[in-house]
N, C-alpha and C positions, 0 to 999 in steps of 0.2 A: 587549514587543510579541510577538504571536503570529505566527509565520511558517510557511509550508509550504515544504518542500524536496523536490525530486524529481530523481533522476538516471536516466539511461538509456544503454544501449549502452556499457557499461564493460568487458565481459568477452569471453572466448573460451571454447572448450570445455575448456581446461585450467586456467583461472584461477579465482579466487574469483568468485562470482556477483555481480551488481549488488546483490542484496539484502544480501549480506554487507558490501559496501562502504557501502551506505546505513546499515547498523547501526553500522559503525565510525565513520562521519561523525557520526551522531547521538550516539554515546558521546563523541566528541571534544569536543562542545559542553559536556557535563557535566564532563568531566575538566579542561577549561580554565576552568571556573567561569563560562561565558558564559550558561548557562541550563539549562532542563530539557527533555529530549526525550521524545517519545512513541513509540509502536510504529510499525513500518514496515508499509505496505500495498503489495500487489502489484496492478498494474492491467493487465489483458490488453488488448492492442491488436490491430489487424487483422493477420491472417496471410495473406500473399500472396507469390507468387514474386518479385515486383518490389520487395519490401521486405526489405532485409538485416537479419537478426537472428541471434542465437546459437542459441537453442533454442525460445523461446516468444513472442518479441516482447512483453515486458512491462516496465513501468517501475516504479520503487520510490520511494515517497513517505513522508515522516514530518512530523509537526508538532513545533514546538519553541517554548517560551516563552523568548525571548531578551531579555537586558537590552539596552536601546536602543543603548548605546554600543558594543556588540559586533557590530552588523550588518555594518559594513564589514570589520572583521577576519575575521568568519566568511566573507564572500564571497571574500576573498582566500585564506583557508585552504581553502575548498571547491574553488576553482579549482586551487590547488597540489596538493591531495590527488588530484583526478581526473587531473591531468597525470602525477603520479607513480605512482598506483596502478592506473590503467586498463590493461587488457591490450593486448599487441601486436595490431594489426589492428582494435582497437575504435574506435568513433566517438563518444566520450562527450559528453553534453549535460547541462547543469545549469539548473534553473529554481528561482527563489526568489520567493515571493509573500507580500505583506503583505495578508491578506484584508480588514482593516479599511479599507485605502486603495483597494481595488479598485472601480472604476466600470466596469460592463460584465460583471457576473457571468454573466448569461444567455449572453452572447456567448462567454465563455470555456468554459462548460459545454458549449455546442453544439459547440465545437471538439473537446473531449474525447470526446464521444459520436460525432462523425464519425470520429475516429481509430480507433474500434473496428470500423468497417465500410467505410472508404474509404482510399485512398492519399492522403496529404497531403505537400506539399512543404515544404522548409526555408523557402522564401520566405513561404509562408502562415504558418508558425509565427512567423517573425521579424516579419512585418507586424502580426500580432495582438499579440504581446508589446510591440512598440513603441507600438501604438495604446492598449493598456491599461496601459502603464508597468510592465511585469513584467520582472524580471531574467531574461534568457535568454542563455546563453553556451555555446560549444563549446570542447572542451579536448583535441583530437587527432583524427587521421584526417580523415574527411570532415565530422565534426561533425553527422552525421545524427541523432544522439541527442537533439538539441534538440527534435525533433518529439515524441518520446515523453516527454521531460521536461516539456514544456508540457502535453501531453495528460494525463499522470499527475497534475499539479497540478490540472487541471480536474476530473478524475474524483474526486480526493480531496475537493475542494471540493463537488462534486455530492453526495457523502455516501451514494450508493447503488450503489457499485461497488468491487470489490476484496476481496482476502482478506488477512488479517493474516499477516505472515511468521512461520513457525515453528508448532510444535504446543504446545498447553498441556498441562502435566503436572498432573493432578488426582489427589490421593490418593482412593482409592475402596475399597469393599468388594466384591471379586470383580468389578471393572470396573463397578460401579454406584455412582452418586453422586446426591445430591439437588441440585436447582437451587440451593438455599441454599449448599451446599458448593462448587459450581462457581463461583458468584459471589464467594465469600469467598476462593478460592484463585487467582484470576486477574484479568486486566484485563477479562474478559467482563462486560458490563453488563446483558445480558438474554438469556434463552433462549426461543426461539420456534420454532414449526413453520414449514415452508416455505409454508404457507397463511396464516400470520400470527397463529396462536394463541399468546398469551404464556403460558408455563408458570408455575404457582404455585411458590413456593419449596419446598414440601414434595413436589413431584412428583419421581419418580425417572427417571434417564436411564442407559441402558446406553451406556458411553463408546466401546466398540469399539476399533478400532486407531488412529483419528485424532480428535483434538479440535482442530479448526481453526475460527477465527472469521472472519466476514465483516463488511464495513462496510455498514450499513443505517441510513438516517436519521441518519447521522453518528455512529452508536454501534457499539461492538464487540459483535457478536451471534453467539451460538452457535445454529446452525440444527439442528433435529432433525426426524425423520420418525417416523410410527407404526412401532412395532417389528414386525419381520417374524417373528421367532421369540422368543417370550417366554422370558427367562432365569429369571424368578421371578415370583411373584404380585405384582401391583401395579405392574409396570413396563410402561409403555405407549409409551415413546419411546426412540429411539436416535439417535446422532449421524449426520450425513449421510455418505454414501460420497464418496470422492474424485471419482467420476464426476459426482455431483450438484453438488459444489462447483465444478466447472469452469465452471458457469454464472454464477459470481460473480467 
């Protein structure tokens, strides 16, 4: 079965970030032989003085193909993991979704989009999770992280929100690589401009300082912009700046 797993509010300023814990949890699944995990995505939620968060108020989500008999052992492992590994003062939440069994996808996605622009209560999160039969649980502190965990699941399911955790390392010639090489060396599935132009495999991209992908239409996408300063003839594209990527 394919499941989505999201955690939120597990860290403090001195601890491992929630993204790191999500990566460890994803790796645990593979090391235990329970299934195969995919990349972690970061989903930005509403930043407001009345919402407690460590630095950016974002949740972390990953997909995994899990052997059916290991669902309950995984749920127990994830709960124990968050209880043990979440930082002092954090309010960790866990959400696990089986997309194929979901009835009410639009309702769930609407919750995730709302969480990007409004304050949401724990009661709202639990009521929706119960209504849609989604696993949602808290594992310390106030448990406020259940809101972000459910929202992160919703946004991952939405498929048009979030940045993939980490930077891609692409072998290049003086910082320049073809789309073909970028696709061959990474999980990136498509390279396109921010206005939607899909680049051909023989087009060249100046990689710059950061090669980070975003989630668009359910795919791992490297976004590029027209090059500002040409590094060599025939190069018309460059990777997006960190500032531009904050929109995703």
